[in-house]
C-alpha positions in Angstrom: -52.4 14.4 -9.8 -53.6 11.0 -8.7 -51.3 9.4 -11.2 -48.2 11.2 -9.8 -49.3 10.2 -6.3 -49.6 6.6 -7.3 -46.2 6.6 -9.0 -44.6 8.2 -5.9 -46.2 5.6 -3.7 -45.1 2.8 -5.9 -41.5 4.2 -6.0 -41.5 4.6 -2.2 -42.7 1.1 -1.6 -40.1 -0.3 -4.1 -37.3 1.6 -2.3 -38.5 0.3 1.1 -38.6 -3.3 -0.1 -35.2 -3.0 -1.8 -33.7 -1.5 1.4 -35.2 -4.3 3.5 -33.8 -7.0 1.2 -30.3 -5.5 1.1 -30.1 -5.0 4.8 -31.6 -8.5 5.6 -29.3 -10.4 3.3 -26.1 -8.4 3.6 -24.8 -9.7 7.0 -25.5 -13.3 6.1 -23.7 -13.1 2.8 -20.6 -11.4 4.2 -20.5 -13.6 7.3 -20.7 -16.8 5.3 -18.0 -15.7 2.9 -15.7 -14.6 5.7 -16.2 -17.9 7.6 -15.4 -20.0 4.6 -12.3 -18.0 3.6 -10.6 -18.0 7.0 -9.7 -21.7 7.3 -8.4 -21.9 3.7 -6.2 -18.9 4.3 -4.8 -20.2 7.5 -4.1 -23.7 6.0 -2.3 -22.2 3.0 -0.2 -19.9 5.2 0.8 -22.8 7.5 1.6 -25.1 4.6 3.6 -22.4 2.9 5.5 -21.5 6.0 6.6 -25.1 6.6 7.4 -26.0 3.0 9.8 -23.2 1.9 12.5 -21.3 3.6 12.8 -17.5 3.4 15.0 -16.3 0.5 18.5 -15.1 1.5 18.9 -11.4 1.9 21.0 -9.5 -0.7 24.4 -8.3 0.5 24.8 -4.6 1.0 26.7 -2.7 -1.8 29.9 -1.0 -0.9 29.6 2.6 0.2 30.3 5.1 -2.6 31.8 8.5 -1.8 32.8 10.3 1.4 31.1 9.5 4.7 28.5 11.8 6.2 30.1 14.5 8.3 33.6 14.4 6.7 35.3 17.6 5.5 35.7 17.9 1.7 37.1 20.4 -0.9 34.9 21.1 -3.9 36.8 20.5 -7.1 34.2 21.1 -9.8 35.0 24.3 -11.7 31.4 24.9 -12.7 30.3 24.8 -9.0 29.6 28.0 -7.1 31.6 26.6 -4.2 34.7 25.7 -6.3 37.9 25.3 -4.2 36.0 25.8 -0.9 35.9 23.4 2.0 32.6 22.1 3.4 31.0 19.3 5.4 29.3 16.3 3.7 25.5 16.3 4.6 24.2 13.7 2.1 25.7 11.2 -0.3 23.6 9.7 -3.1 24.1 6.0 -3.3 22.2 5.4 -6.5 24.4 4.2 -9.5 22.1 5.9 -12.1 23.2 9.4 -11.0 
């Protein structure tokens, strides 16, 4: 019984010391790392912004298919709506499909 009590007291004191060390050193460690990183990041950003121009934007591809809202006639024989008229709701612009 005395041995269990001594082990429990030792474990409790170890946990208290570990908690104190972690809480006492954590703010200083994070604050110093944050302070040293900020000027480097700002300097690199400013240097990069002055040195290179932004890349040119890609030109938009030509529209494929009918415009949204236009009236169309379904000409696929396998379709349920074959030879019926309808209004375009969505047009897939991906070339893979």
